[in-house]
C-alpha positions in Angstrom: 33.3 113.0 118.6 32.2 113.9 115.1 33.8 112.4 112.0 37.0 114.1 110.8 36.1 113.3 107.2 33.1 115.4 106.2 32.0 113.2 103.2 34.4 112.0 100.6 37.3 113.5 98.6 37.5 111.0 95.7 41.2 111.1 95.9 40.8 108.9 99.0 39.7 106.1 96.7 43.2 105.9 95.1 44.4 102.8 97.0 41.7 101.5 99.3 42.3 98.6 101.7 39.5 96.3 102.8 40.3 94.0 105.6 39.2 92.2 108.8 40.4 89.6 111.3 39.9 86.8 108.7 42.4 88.4 106.3 45.3 88.8 108.7 48.5 86.7 108.4 49.6 84.6 111.4 50.8 86.8 114.2 49.9 90.0 112.3 47.9 92.6 114.2 45.5 95.0 112.5 47.4 97.9 113.9 50.6 96.8 112.3 48.8 96.3 109.0 47.2 99.7 109.2 50.5 101.5 109.9 52.3 99.7 107.1 49.6 100.1 104.5 49.2 103.8 105.1 52.9 104.3 105.1 53.0 102.6 101.7 50.3 104.9 100.2 46.9 103.4 101.2 44.4 106.3 101.2 41.3 104.7 102.7 40.5 101.7 105.0 37.4 99.6 105.4 37.0 97.3 108.3 35.1 94.1 107.1 34.8 91.6 109.9 33.4 88.3 108.7 34.4 86.3 111.8 32.1 85.2 114.6 33.0 88.5 116.4 30.9 90.3 113.9 27.8 89.0 115.6 28.9 89.9 119.1 26.9 92.4 121.1 27.4 96.0 119.9 29.3 97.2 122.9 31.9 94.4 122.4 32.1 95.3 118.7 32.7 98.9 119.6 35.4 98.1 122.1 37.3 96.0 119.7 37.1 98.5 116.8 37.6 101.8 118.6 41.4 101.5 118.9 41.6 100.9 115.1 39.5 103.9 114.3 41.6 106.0 116.7 44.8 104.9 114.9 43.4 105.5 111.4 42.2 109.0 112.4 45.6 109.8 113.8 47.1 108.8 110.4 44.6 111.1 108.6 42.7 108.7 106.2 39.0 107.7 106.2 37.9 104.7 108.2 34.7 103.0 107.0 32.8 100.1 108.3 31.5 97.3 106.1 27.8 96.5 106.4 27.5 97.2 110.1 25.5 100.5 110.3 24.9 100.0 114.0 28.7 99.9 114.6 29.4 102.8 112.3 26.8 104.9 114.2 28.1 103.9 117.6 31.7 104.7 116.6 30.8 107.8 114.7 33.0 106.3 112.0 33.7 108.2 108.8 31.1 106.0 107.0 29.9 102.7 105.8 30.2 100.5 102.7 27.0 98.5 101.9 26.3 95.6 99.7 23.2 95.0 97.7 21.7 92.8 100.4 22.6 95.1 103.3 20.5 98.0 104.8 19.3 100.2 101.9 21.6 103.2 101.5 18.8 105.7 102.0 17.9 104.1 105.4 21.6 104.2 106.3 21.7 107.9 105.4 18.8 108.5 107.6 20.5 106.7 110.4 24.0 108.1 110.0 23.2 111.7 109.0 24.5 114.0 106.4 28.2 113.9 107.4 28.9 110.2 106.9 30.4 108.6 103.8 28.2 105.9 102.2 29.5 103.6 99.5 27.5 100.9 97.7 28.5 97.9 95.8 27.3 97.8 92.2 28.3 95.2 89.6 25.4 94.3 87.3 23.0 96.2 85.0 20.2 95.5 87.5 22.2 96.9 90.3 23.1 100.0 88.2 19.3 100.5 87.6 18.8 100.4 91.4 21.5 103.0 91.8 20.0 105.2 89.1 16.6 105.1 90.8 18.2 106.0 94.2 20.2 108.9 92.7 17.0 110.2 91.1 14.9 110.0 94.2 17.6 110.8 96.8 20.6 112.2 95.0 22.6 113.0 98.2 22.6 109.5 99.5 25.6 107.8 97.9 29.2 109.2 97.9 30.9 106.5 95.8 30.4 103.0 94.4 32.5 99.9 94.5 32.4 98.2 91.2 33.3 94.5 90.8 34.4 92.0 90.9 37.1 93.2 88.5 38.7 89.7 88.5 37.9 86.3 90.1 38.4 86.7 93.8 38.7 84.3 96.7 37.9 86.8 99.5 34.2 87.1 98.6 32.4 83.9 97.6 29.2 85.7 96.3 31.0 88.3 94.3 29.6 87.3 90.9 31.2 87.1 87.5 34.4 89.0 86.8 33.9 92.2 84.9 37.3 93.2 83.7 37.9 96.8 82.5 35.3 96.7 79.8 32.6 95.3 82.2 33.5 98.0 84.7 33.2 100.7 82.1 29.8 99.4 81.1 28.5 99.5 84.6 29.7 103.1 85.3 28.9 104.6 81.9 27.4 108.0 82.3 27.8 108.0 86.0 29.3 111.0 87.8 29.8 109.4 91.2 33.3 108.5 92.2 34.0 104.8 91.8 36.5 102.2 93.0 37.2 98.9 91.4 37.4 95.8 93.6 37.9 92.1 93.4 41.0 90.0 92.6 43.2 93.1 92.1 46.9 92.6 92.7 50.2 93.5 91.2 49.6 91.0 88.3 46.0 92.0 87.4 46.2 95.7 88.1 47.7 96.6 84.7 44.6 95.2 83.0 42.6 98.0 84.6 44.6 100.8 82.8 41.6 101.7 80.7 39.0 101.3 83.5 37.1 104.5 84.3 37.6 104.4 88.0 39.1 106.7 90.6 41.0 104.0 92.3 41.2 100.3 93.3 40.3 98.4 96.5 42.5 95.5 97.5 42.4 92.8 100.2 44.9 90.0 99.9 47.3 92.0 97.8 48.3 93.7 101.0 47.0 91.5 103.8 48.8 88.4 102.6 52.1 90.3 101.9 55.0 89.9 104.2 55.7 93.5 103.6 52.5 95.5 103.2 54.2 98.8 102.9 56.3 97.8 100.0 53.4 96.0 98.4 51.3 99.2 98.6 54.1 101.2 97.1 54.4 98.7 94.2 50.7 98.9 93.5 50.8 102.7 93.4 53.7 102.6 91.1 51.8 100.5 88.5 48.6 102.7 88.2 48.0 106.4 88.0 46.0 106.7 91.2 44.8 110.0 92.5 47.6 111.6 94.5 
């Protein structure tokens, strides 16, 4: 079945939830989190499994992720896979998000085809230079970038130094690609990104650790002027 999201509408970056089994609260199911998050205004979801299950054989990874993808598609928002291009290809997911140490985005584009969304994490001048070279050589490869960490974060140990709004703006200066800020973003830190030149924000614990993810998502959207 082909993806229902032919590349990216940047409005989908407005409020972007990144999550996996390691992020869920006790007794919380991913399905319940997905429903609550989308009901509260989340516009894109990324499955990031950092547990032992992420190294399971591909058929097992597909079986465990297919129901989540089916639910997200029924709710009408994009569903991306973090890092795992093989899983994204097998699922025919809407796309992937790649880090600097993952499969090169151009190779991922060759594997996934022209219809898949590909995001790339960029957070330093050197990484921006890599992005500029890629855009020069293969301009249709990347659909958006994730810029961060915006603030110190406990969900990604190798995230690097916090950028803040000024650092984010320095990384994205002169860039036309859609961009989403990520890292340490919650109801307290989000107002500090008012001047950041991004199309939206990605969150993890701000929703996954909330007892009421729907209300938490609504509160985040009320603070910032996200794309509708």
